[in-house]
N, C-alpha and C positions, 0 to 999 in steps of 0.2 A: 632658445630666450629670445631670439628677433621675433618669432610667431609670436610668442606669449604677448610681447610687448604689442604690438599690430593690433592682438584680437581684442588685449586690456583697453588700447585705445579707441577703435574701430566701437567697443561697447558703449564704453563711455561718449563718444560723438552720438553714437545713434540715441542711445537713450537719450539725451539729451535735446535732441533733437525730436525726439519721437512723441516726448511729453509737450515741447512746446510747439509743435505741429498742432498735437490731439486739444492741447489747451484752447489757440487760436482757432479752430472749428467750431468746438465747442462753446464758445463764448458767440453769443448773438447780439448784434448790436441794439438798442434798446428804440424801438419804435413810438414815437409818441404819438398817442391819441386825441384827435383834435375834435371840440364840439359838431365843427361840420367836418364830413368826412366823405369823399364820392369817390370812384374808382378812376382809374388815368382815362377812361375811354368818356365817361361823365363830364369829368374837366376840358376834354377835347371839345365833346360837342358843345358846351355850354360858353367857353372861353374864344375870344379871337385867337390867332395865330399868335401874335403877339403876347399877348395877357398869359395864356397857355407858356409859351415859351419863358416870360420874367418872373411870374406867378411860381409854376410847378416845375419848371426844371434850372430856376436861380439865374438866368439868365442877366443881360446888362441891355437895356435898349438901347440906340446910339445917343448922344449928348445933343443938346439943342433941339431935342424930335418930338418932345412932348408937347401936347396942346396947354396942358397945364402948367408950364414952365413958368409962362406969363401971365397967368391968370391971378387978378389982383380983386376978385370977387369976396363978400364974408361968406362964409360956409363952414362944412365940415368935409374932409378929404376922406374916403370909405375905401375900404376894399372891394376891387371890382371882382373878385369871385365870389365873396359871402356877403359884401354892404355893411359890414364891422364899422364903425367910426376909429378912425387913427388918427387924424390927426385934425387940426383946426387952423383956421385961415389964417386968424393973430398971431397963430407961431410957424409961418411960413415966411422966408426972407430968400434974396437975393443973393445967393451965393458966387454966383459966376460959375461954379461948374456944370451947368448943363443939364441940372435935372432939378425937379423940385427938391429945396432943401428946408427942413421945419429945424426948432432949435428946441423943440417938446415934444414928445410922441400923446397919447390921450389914455393916460396910465391904467396896466393891464389887458389894454387892447391890443400889444404890441410886446411879442416875445424875441428873444435875443439868445443867440447862438454864437459859437467862435468859429470861422472858416477858416483854411489857408489853400483856398484856392490858387492864389496868385502868388505863393511862398511863404509869408508872413504870415500873421493873425490879424484877421478883423474882426470886429462887431457885427456879424451877420444879425437883420433884423427881417422879422416873419408877423402875419399875420396871428393873432394868440388865437382865433375861432378858428381858421382852415389851414392853417401852417404856412399859407402862402409868401414867395419871398416878397419882398419889398424892397431892399436896398442895402446900405451898413451905415452905421453911426461912427462919426470920428469926433476927437478932442477938441477940433478948433473951429467951432460955431462960436454966436455972438453971447454975449451976457441975455437973460442971467443965469443958463444952464453948462455956457462953452461948449453945447454937444451941435453937430453938423448931420444932422439924419437927412440921408444923402440919398433919396426914396426915386426909383422908376416909376415916370408917368403912367406907366402901362399897366402899373399895378393897382393903380388909383382910380376911382370915380367922385367926382365932385357934387357935392351936393346943396345948391345955394340955400343961406338962413331964408327962411319965410317971410 
C-alpha cells in the first residue's frame, strides 16, 4: 500500500511539474519591434557610455548631474538615440528630484510599460520609436496633468527653437 501511494504521489508531482516547466519554456516573451532597430554593437558605437547605460540598459544617471536639469531655453527635448521629439520645453518644470521633469509628453512619441525592478510597480517610459529607456512617470506632478515624467537627462538631447 505504501509503495502504491508513493508512486501515485510521485506521478502527480512530476506530472504537474513537468507540464508547468514545459509551458514556461515554450512561452517566449514577446519582443517589441521598433521603427528604429539596431544591434547592441551599433548602439554601443553610436551612444556615449552614459547614454548607452540609460537608454539601452534601463540605467539611471545620478541625480543633479544632467546639463539639461537647469535648462530654461525654449525648444524640444528629443531622444538622444534616434532624435524623436519627446517633450516640449513649455511642459518642463522644476520638481526638485534632480532629474529633468515634465508634466506632459508629446503624445504618441513616448511608450509606457510597468517595471518591478525595485520591488514595486512603476510606470516606465521609453521612446516609442527606438525603445530607449527614458525614466518613469509618477502621479505627483503639477496641474493640468498631475504627472511627473522624471527623465534621465542622458536619454535626451535638446533642440532650441529657431
